[in-house]
FIKOLZA-1660 file (N, C-alpha, C; in steps of 0.1 Angstrom, whole numbers, plus 5000, padded with zeros to 4 digits):
% residues 141
   i   px   py   pz ch aa at
   1 5008 4988 5000  A  M  N
   1 5000 5000 5000  A  M CA
   1 5010 5014 4999  A  M  C
   2 5020 5013 5008  A  K  N
   2 5031 5024 5009  A  K CA
   2 5035 5025 4994  A  K  C
   3 5037 5016 4985  A  N  N
   3 5042 5016 4972  A  N CA
   3 5033 5025 4966  A  N  C
   4 5019 5021 4965  A  L  N
   4 5008 5028 4955  A  L CA
   4 5008 5042 4961  A  L  C
   5 5009 5046 4974  A  Y  N
   5 5007 5061 4977  A  Y CA
   5 5021 5068 4971  A  Y  C
   6 5034 5060 4974  A  L  N
   6 5043 5066 4967  A  L CA
   6 5044 5069 4953  A  L  C
   7 5040 5059 4945  A  F  N
   7 5037 5059 4929  A  F CA
   7 5026 5071 4927  A  F  C
   8 5014 5071 4933  A  V  N
   8 5006 5082 4930  A  V CA
   8 5013 5097 4935  A  V  C
   9 5021 5097 4946  A  L  N
   9 5022 5111 4947  A  L CA
   9 5036 5115 4935  A  L  C
  10 5044 5107 4931  A  V  N
  10 5052 5108 4921  A  V CA
  10 5046 5110 4909  A  V  C
  11 5036 5103 4903  A  L  N
  11 5027 5109 4893  A  L CA
  11 5021 5123 4895  A  L  C
  12 5017 5123 4905  A  F  N
  12 5012 5138 4907  A  F CA
  12 5020 5149 4906  A  F  C
  13 5033 5148 4912  A  S  N
  13 5043 5158 4913  A  S CA
  13 5044 5159 4901  A  S  C
  14 5048 5151 4893  A  S  N
  14 5056 5153 4879  A  S CA
  14 5044 5157 4871  A  S  C
  15 5029 5155 4869  A  S  N
  15 5021 5164 4865  A  S CA
  15 5020 5177 4864  A  S  C
  16 5024 5180 4879  A  L  N
  16 5027 5196 4884  A  L CA
  16 5038 5203 4876  A  L  C
  17 5050 5197 4876  A  M  N
  17 5062 5200 4873  A  M CA
  17 5061 5202 4856  A  M  C
  18 5053 5196 4849  A  A  N
  18 5051 5199 4836  A  A CA
  18 5048 5211 4832  A  A  C
  19 5056 5218 4822  A  Q  N
  19 5055 5231 4820  A  Q CA
  19 5043 5233 4811  A  Q  C
  20 5034 5244 4815  A  K  N
  20 5021 5250 4809  A  K CA
  20 5028 5263 4803  A  K  C
  21 5024 5267 4789  A  G  N
  21 5026 5277 4783  A  G CA
  21 5033 5278 4770  A  G  C
  22 5038 5291 4765  A  P  N
  22 5044 5289 4750  A  P CA
  22 5058 5284 4754  A  P  C
  23 5063 5276 4744  A  K  N
  23 5078 5271 4745  A  K CA
  23 5082 5274 4732  A  K  C
  24 5096 5280 4731  A  I  N
  24 5101 5284 4716  A  I CA
  24 5114 5274 4714  A  I  C
  25 5114 5268 4702  A  E  N
  25 5125 5259 4698  A  E CA
  25 5128 5262 4684  A  E  C
  26 5142 5265 4684  A  F  N
  26 5147 5267 4670  A  F CA
  26 5153 5257 4661  A  F  C
  27 5151 5258 4651  A  K  N
  27 5155 5248 4638  A  K CA
  27 5171 5248 4639  A  K  C
  28 5177 5260 4637  A  A  N
  28 5193 5259 4637  A  A CA
  28 5199 5251 4649  A  A  C
  29 5210 5243 4646  A  K  N
  29 5219 5236 4656  A  K CA
  29 5226 5245 4664  A  K  C
  30 5224 5242 4676  A  D  N
  30 5228 5250 4689  A  D CA
  30 5223 5264 4685  A  D  C
  31 5214 5268 4680  A  N  N
  31 5209 5283 4676  A  N CA
  31 5219 5291 4670  A  N  C
  32 5227 5285 4660  A  T  N
  32 5237 5292 4653  A  T CA
  32 5235 5288 4638  A  T  C
  33 5238 5302 4631  A  I  N
  33 5238 5304 4617  A  I CA
  33 5250 5303 4612  A  I  C
  34 5257 5295 4605  A  D  N
  34 5271 5299 4600  A  D CA
  34 5272 5303 4585  A  D  C
  35 5274 5314 4583  A  Y  N
  35 5273 5321 4566  A  Y CA
  35 5286 5314 4560  A  Y  C
  36 5295 5307 4568  A  G  N
  36 5309 5301 4561  A  G CA
  36 5316 5316 4554  A  G  C
  37 5323 5309 4542  A  K  N
  37 5331 5322 4536  A  K CA
  37 5319 5329 4526  A  K  C
  38 5320 5340 4528  A  V  N
  38 5310 5346 4518  A  V CA
  38 5319 5360 4512  A  V  C
  39 5317 5362 4501  A  Y  N
  39 5324 5374 4495  A  Y CA
  39 5315 5387 4494  A  Y  C
  40 5324 5399 4499  A  K  N
  40 5317 5408 4501  A  K CA
  40 5310 5414 4485  A  K  C
  41 5299 5419 4487  A  G  N
  41 5295 5426 4474  A  G CA
  41 5284 5415 4469  A  G  C
  42 5286 5401 4471  A  E  N
  42 5280 5392 4464  A  E CA
  42 5271 5384 4477  A  E  C
  43 5268 5387 4487  A  D  N
  43 5258 5382 4497  A  D CA
  43 5253 5394 4504  A  D  C
  44 5239 5395 4505  A  D  N
  44 5230 5407 4510  A  D CA
  44 5233 5403 4527  A  D  C
  45 5238 5396 4532  A  G  N
  45 5237 5394 4546  A  G CA
  45 5226 5388 4555  A  G  C
  46 5215 5384 4546  A  V  N
  46 5205 5381 4553  A  V CA
  46 5203 5366 4559  A  V  C
  47 5199 5362 4569  A  R  N
  47 5199 5351 4572  A  R CA
  47 5184 5347 4581  A  R  C
  48 5180 5338 4581  A  K  N
  48 5166 5336 4589  A  K CA
  48 5167 5325 4600  A  K  C
  49 5164 5325 4612  A  F  N
  49 5162 5321 4621  A  F CA
  49 5148 5314 4625  A  F  C
  50 5146 5302 4619  A  E  N
  50 5131 5297 4622  A  E CA
  50 5131 5289 4635  A  E  C
  51 5118 5291 4638  A  F  N
  51 5114 5286 4651  A  F CA
  51 5101 5282 4654  A  F  C
  52 5097 5272 4661  A  T  N
  52 5081 5268 4662  A  T CA
  52 5080 5271 4680  A  T  C
  53 5068 5274 4682  A  N  N
  53 5060 5274 4694  A  N CA
  53 5057 5262 4698  A  N  C
  54 5063 5253 4703  A  T  N
  54 5058 5239 4708  A  T CA
  54 5053 5237 4722  A  T  C
  55 5046 5249 4724  A  G  N
  55 5036 5250 4736  A  G CA
  55 5025 5248 4734  A  G  C
  56 5016 5254 4744  A  D  N
  56 5000 5252 4745  A  D CA
  56 4996 5266 4745  A  D  C
  57 5004 5277 4745  A  A  N
  57 4997 5289 4747  A  A CA
  57 5005 5300 4734  A  A  C
  58 5002 5313 4731  A  P  N
  58 5007 5319 4723  A  P CA
  58 5019 5326 4726  A  P  C
  59 5028 5326 4718  A  L  N
  59 5043 5328 4722  A  L CA
  59 5044 5342 4717  A  L  C
  60 5051 5352 4727  A  I  N
  60 5050 5363 4723  A  I CA
  60 5064 5371 4721  A  I  C
  61 5074 5373 4711  A  I  N
  61 5085 5380 4710  A  I CA
  61 5085 5392 4716  A  I  C
  62 5091 5395 4726  A  T  N
  62 5091 5410 4731  A  T CA
  62 5103 5417 4726  A  T  C
  63 5112 5412 4725  A  N  N
  63 5124 5423 4719  A  N CA
  63 5133 5412 4714  A  N  C
  64 5141 5416 4704  A  V  N
  64 5151 5410 4697  A  V CA
  64 5163 5421 4695  A  V  C
  65 5175 5419 4700  A  Q  N
  65 5187 5427 4701  A  Q CA
  65 5199 5423 4695  A  Q  C
  66 5210 5429 4690  A  S  N
  66 5219 5425 4687  A  S CA
  66 5232 5430 4694  A  S  C
  67 5242 5426 4698  A  T  N
  67 5253 5430 4703  A  T CA
  67 5258 5442 4698  A  T  C
  68 5259 5446 4684  A  C  N
  68 5264 5457 4678  A  C CA
  68 5252 5462 4667  A  C  C
  69 5255 5473 4660  A  G  N
  69 5249 5478 4652  A  G CA
  69 5252 5471 4639  A  G  C
  70 5262 5463 4637  A  C  N
  70 5266 5458 4623  A  C CA
  70 5255 5445 4621  A  C  C
  71 5247 5444 4630  A  T  N
  71 5240 5432 4627  A  T CA
  71 5225 5438 4632  A  T  C
  72 5215 5435 4624  A  V  N
  72 5202 5440 4626  A  V CA
  72 5193 5431 4626  A  V  C
  73 5185 5425 4637  A  P  N
  73 5176 5418 4636  A  P CA
  73 5161 5421 4635  A  P  C
  74 5152 5412 4632  A  K  N
  74 5139 5418 4628  A  K CA
  74 5130 5407 4633  A  K  C
  75 5120 5409 4643  A  K  N
  75 5112 5401 4652  A  K CA
  75 5095 5400 4642  A  K  C
  76 5092 5388 4645  A  P  N
  76 5076 5391 4641  A  P CA
  76 5068 5399 4650  A  P  C
  77 5060 5403 4646  A  E  N
  77 5052 5414 4654  A  E CA
  77 5042 5405 4665  A  E  C
  78 5033 5398 4656  A  A  N
  78 5021 5390 4661  A  A CA
  78 5024 5378 4668  A  A  C
  79 5017 5375 4678  A  P  N
  79 5017 5364 4686  A  P CA
  79 5018 5349 4677  A  P  C
  80 5027 5340 4678  A  I  N
  80 5027 5329 4671  A  I CA
  80 5021 5320 4680  A  I  C
  81 5013 5310 4673  A  M  N
  81 5002 5306 4681  A  M CA
  81 5009 5290 4684  A  M  C
  82 5001 5281 4690  A  P  N
  82 5010 5268 4693  A  P CA
  82 5009 5263 4681  A  P  C
  83 5021 5253 4677  A  G  N
  83 5026 5244 4668  A  G CA
  83 5027 5252 4652  A  G  C
  84 5026 5266 4657  A  K  N
  84 5030 5273 4642  A  K CA
  84 5046 5277 4645  A  K  C
  85 5052 5281 4630  A  S  N
  85 5062 5284 4632  A  S CA
  85 5065 5299 4627  A  S  C
  86 5076 5306 4628  A  E  N
  86 5078 5320 4622  A  E CA
  86 5093 5320 4625  A  E  C
  87 5098 5332 4616  A  V  N
  87 5114 5334 4617  A  V CA
  87 5117 5347 4620  A  V  C
  88 5131 5348 4627  A  I  N
  88 5138 5360 4630  A  I CA
  88 5146 5364 4621  A  I  C
  89 5147 5375 4616  A  E  N
  89 5153 5378 4602  A  E CA
  89 5166 5388 4609  A  E  C
  90 5179 5386 4603  A  V  N
  90 5189 5387 4606  A  V CA
  90 5197 5393 4596  A  V  C
  91 5202 5405 4596  A  K  N
  91 5213 5411 4584  A  K CA
  91 5224 5419 4593  A  K  C
  92 5231 5411 4586  A  Y  N
  92 5245 5415 4590  A  Y CA
  92 5253 5424 4577  A  Y  C
  93 5260 5434 4580  A  N  N
  93 5264 5444 4573  A  N CA
  93 5275 5440 4562  A  N  C
  94 5280 5428 4564  A  M  N
  94 5291 5421 4554  A  M CA
  94 5305 5430 4555  A  M  C
  95 5307 5436 4567  A  A  N
  95 5319 5440 4570  A  A CA
  95 5334 5432 4568  A  A  C
  96 5343 5430 4560  A  L  N
  96 5352 5424 4558  A  L CA
  96 5358 5418 4572  A  L  C
  97 5359 5405 4572  A  G  N
  97 5368 5399 4583  A  G CA
  97 5356 5389 4590  A  G  C
  98 5359 5382 4602  A  P  N
  98 5353 5373 4605  A  P CA
  98 5340 5378 4614  A  P  C
  99 5330 5369 4615  A  I  N
  99 5316 5373 4620  A  I CA
  99 5315 5362 4631  A  I  C
 100 5312 5369 4643  A  R  N
 100 5309 5364 4650  A  R CA
 100 5300 5374 4663  A  R  C
 101 5288 5372 4661  A  K  N
 101 5281 5382 4667  A  K CA
 101 5268 5373 4675  A  K  C
 102 5262 5379 4684  A  S  N
 102 5252 5374 4693  A  S CA
 102 5239 5381 4691  A  S  C
 103 5226 5376 4694  A  I  N
 103 5216 5381 4689  A  I CA
 103 5205 5374 4702  A  I  C
 104 5202 5384 4709  A  T  N
 104 5195 5382 4722  A  T CA
 104 5177 5380 4720  A  T  C
 105 5171 5370 4723  A  V  N
 105 5156 5371 4719  A  V CA
 105 5150 5370 4731  A  V  C
 106 5139 5378 4735  A  E  N
 106 5133 5378 4748  A  E CA
 106 5118 5376 4745  A  E  C
 107 5110 5365 4753  A  S  N
 107 5096 5363 4747  A  S CA
 107 5093 5358 4762  A  S  C
 108 5080 5351 4763  A  N  N
 108 5072 5347 4775  A  N CA
 108 5075 5332 4773  A  N  C
 109 5084 5328 4767  A  A  N
 109 5085 5312 4765  A  A CA
 109 5091 5306 4780  A  A  C
 110 5082 5295 4782  A  V  N
 110 5087 5291 4796  A  V CA
 110 5097 5278 4799  A  V  C
 111 5102 5273 4785  A  N  N
 111 5112 5266 4785  A  N CA
 111 5129 5271 4784  A  N  C
 112 5128 5281 4785  A  V  N
 112 5141 5287 4785  A  V CA
 112 5144 5298 4799  A  V  C
 113 5153 5300 4803  A  E  N
 113 5155 5306 4815  A  E CA
 113 5153 5320 4812  A  E  C
 114 5142 5329 4819  A  Q  N
 114 5137 5341 4816  A  Q CA
 114 5134 5345 4805  A  Q  C
 115 5127 5332 4800  A  G  N
 115 5126 5336 4782  A  G CA
 115 5135 5342 4775  A  G  C
 116 5146 5342 4778  A  R  N
 116 5156 5344 4768  A  R CA
 116 5164 5332 4762  A  R  C
 117 5166 5336 4750  A  V  N
 117 5174 5327 4738  A  V CA
 117 5183 5333 4731  A  V  C
 118 5193 5330 4733  A  Y  N
 118 5208 5338 4724  A  Y CA
 118 5212 5330 4712  A  Y  C
 119 5208 5337 4702  A  L  N
 119 5211 5331 4690  A  L CA
 119 5229 5336 4684  A  L  C
 120 5234 5329 4678  A  K  N
 120 5243 5334 4672  A  K CA
 120 5247 5333 4654  A  K  C
 121 5254 5342 4651  A  I  N
 121 5259 5340 4637  A  I CA
 121 5275 5340 4635  A  I  C
 122 5278 5333 4624  A  K  N
 122 5296 5331 4627  A  K CA
 122 5296 5328 4612  A  K  C
 123 5310 5334 4606  A  G  N
 123 5315 5331 4593  A  G CA
 123 5325 5340 4592  A  G  C
 124 5328 5342 4577  A  E  N
 124 5339 5350 4573  A  E CA
 124 5333 5356 4560  A  E  C
 125 5340 5371 4560  A  V  N
 125 5335 5378 4547  A  V CA
 125 5347 5384 4541  A  V  C
 126 5350 5380 4528  A  V  N
 126 5363 5383 4525  A  V CA
 126 5360 5390 4510  A  V  C
 127 5374 5395 4504  A  E  N
 127 5370 5401 4490  A  E CA
 127 5376 5392 4480  A  E  C
 128 5367 5393 4470  A  R  N
 128 5373 5385 4459  A  R CA
 128 5384 5389 4454  A  R  C
 129 5394 5380 4453  A  T  N
 129 5408 5384 4448  A  T CA
 129 5411 5379 4433  A  T  C
 130 5404 5373 4423  A  S  N
 130 5409 5367 4414  A  S CA
 130 5415 5373 4404  A  S  C
 131 5423 5368 4397  A  V  N
 131 5433 5376 4387  A  V CA
 131 5422 5377 4376  A  V  C
 132 5415 5369 4373  A  L  N
 132 5406 5370 4364  A  L CA
 132 5394 5380 4364  A  L  C
 133 5393 5386 4378  A  E  N
 133 5381 5396 4376  A  E CA
 133 5385 5409 4374  A  E  C
 134 5376 5411 4364  A  K  N
 134 5380 5427 4358  A  K CA
 134 5376 5438 4371  A  K  C
 135 5385 5448 4372  A  P  N
 135 5381 5457 4383  A  P CA
 135 5372 5468 4377  A  P  C
 136 5365 5473 4388  A  K  N
 136 5351 5482 4389  A  K CA
 136 5360 5494 4390  A  K  C
 137 5356 5504 4377  A  T  N
 137 5364 5518 4376  A  T CA
 137 5351 5528 4378  A  T  C
 138 5338 5524 4377  A  G  N
 138 5329 5535 4375  A  G CA
 138 5315 5530 4376  A  G  C
 139 5305 5536 4375  A  P  N
 139 5292 5533 4375  A  P CA
 139 5287 5526 4363  A  P  C
 140 5295 5527 4353  A  M  N
 140 5290 5524 4341  A  M CA
 140 5294 5510 4336  A  M  C
 141 5302 5503 4345  A  N  N
 141 5309 5489 4341  A  N CA
 141 5300 5480 4347  A  N  C
% end
């Protein structure tokens, strides 16, 4: 009889601990998008982080901000209903050199600490240096 009470107590406790509410799950592995090696002037710098509300209540993205002005994120304005997917668009300014930037997403998600998720972009922007490439000298070329 003691075991039955213990089993019922554990079952009841685990059901209370199950999180109810909106949950955010990003598609990108480790919440990171790798630009790889990209050439300046040949890539617009826009990437999209796809995510899904895997919870049982509307997910509201309250704020999305970058660590610097060279990366501009754009968040969805409307609440994301349970089971629906949406994107956070990120535009990097394609400055030459390595890309290592973070984006903070703030929401009402219950499955992440304080509703915050950290996204990352990485890669490298290089200039094309092909000998066969014709140099540009003016707007008419």
